[in-house]
C-alpha positions, 0 to 999 in steps of 0.5 A: 735711749742710749745705745750699747754694742760691741763693734770689731771694727776697726778694732774691738770696742766696748760701746756703752754707758757704764762699760768703763767698769769693763776696763780690767777685762779688756786689759786682760784680753789685750794681755796685760797684768800692770797697765800704766793709765796715761792721761793729762793733767787736767782729769788726773784728779777727777772722779771718772779718772779715779773710777777707772784706777779703782776698777784696775786695782780691784782686779790685781793690776795696780793703780799706775797713773801717768799724768804729765800730758800737755794740752798738745803733747810733746817729746818731753811728756813722752820722755817722761812717759817712758821713764814712769813705764819702765821704772814702774814694770808696766807691760801696757798702757791705758791711754785715758782722755781726750786727743792728748791723753790717747795720744800720748798713751798711745806713744808711750806703749809704742816707744818704750822699747825703741832705739830710734828717737820718735821723729824717725817713725814720722808718717812719711812713706815707709819710716813706719818699718824702722820701728821694731814691731815685737817691742811695742806694747798694747794699748787700750783707749778709753776716751773721755771727749768726742772728737778726735777719734784717736781711739781708733787710729794708729797714729798720734800727733806730737809736737815737737817743742824745740821746732814748734811743729806738729808731726803724725807718728805712725805704726799699725800696731799703735791701733788699741787692742781694745776701746771702751767708749762710755758715754758717761765718762763724756758727761762732765765736760764743759760746754767749749770742750764739748763744742771744740772736740764735736767740731774736730770730728765734724771737720774730720768727716768734711775733708775725708768727704772733700778728699779727691782720693778713691776711698768710698768706705771712708765716704760712705763713713764721713757722711753720717758722721756728719749727720751725726754731728748736726743732729747730736752736738747741740743737743749735747752742748745745751743738755750735757747729760743727755746720754743718747747725745753723747753717745751718738757723738762718740760714734761720729768721733770714731767715724771721723778718724776712720774716714780720714784715711781717704786723706785730710786737707787744708783745715789741718794744714793750717790748724797744726802749725797754729796749734803748735806755735800758739797752743790753741785747742785743735778742734776750736782751730779746725772750726774757725778754719772751715769756713775760709777752706770751703769757699777755697774748695768751692770748685772741686766739691760742689757737686758732692756737697749739693747731694750730700746737703740733702741727705744732711737735711740742709736746704740750698746745696753747697752754698747751704752747707756754707751758711749752715757751717757759718751758723753752727760756728755761731750756735757752738760760740766758737771764736770768728778768727785767730784774734778772737783766739787771742793770736793778734799777730800771727807769723803768716810766713811760718804759718805757711811754712807749716802748712806746706810742710804738713802731710794734710796738704796732699789731701786737699781738693785744691793744691796748696801754695804759698798764695792760697794759703796766706789768703786763708790765714788773711782771711781767718787772721 
């Protein structure tokens, strides 16, 4: 049976099949009268998007839509989205879709009335305090995939199209006012996207669990998130209409994004520049990077994964977990290397530079440097 519930952590969440029909109510609760629905190009013409717009229109909120969003959203998409927001006289955003639609939608609400460029709000130190907090519009998030967890995040990942760098833009008020998690919206995902997004959630949980920083609440959430992915992703992959598995994957996605407050690591430090430069799918890239990163981090994480493996139903402790990850990737038809993803000759020096500059570096349990990052890239190439 597919679960239904209302949560208030880390924000207000309406969870359950059919709850997209509460979208207008969620918008009204956030103070919106005329929201702009922001989604990606691929979703714009699908029935689930029409359904969401119909719900808004029936409530007298119009059917404002902006869908010029790339798979790795950039500042050009954002500029166009802000223009549509202002010209349409909107007062809030429905961020709708996978990571790209959610991240860009949140940034439209954030940047619509700011006077500084977006790069001034990168997640560095206290740069977020530069923003005019009173000028941030509310947003309601509606995920249509189960992976990124951006629906419960206070940040977005935006690609700088000029430098080909992914930047994390942070502000506490970027956190959605409300979230609608309706597993029925995820049923139509292609199997490759089900796998890639699900493995993104898995990577979030694995890296949060591996991080050396102190955050016991996140540690527990990451462990249970791993279990939910391990038990439910293969079902969602093989039997797309199984709503219970889809629902548990939506929970795992939110758990991964909540848990990585504890930190991310080398998987994401590598995946971000790879995605920015070669436009690969983020979750799939994470999965390709994971086996090599686990081996690098073994001296620092072996003991904790020896304990976790038993809870996860995996024999052999840390070594058994690594074997499981290899098999899990194969089971879900994940490419084994960057070459298998179409990247024949990666610019390793440039990727190393990008990885070292990525904020995720700080959460890796083994300090990252040019030598071990080069070794990782050579292993996954």
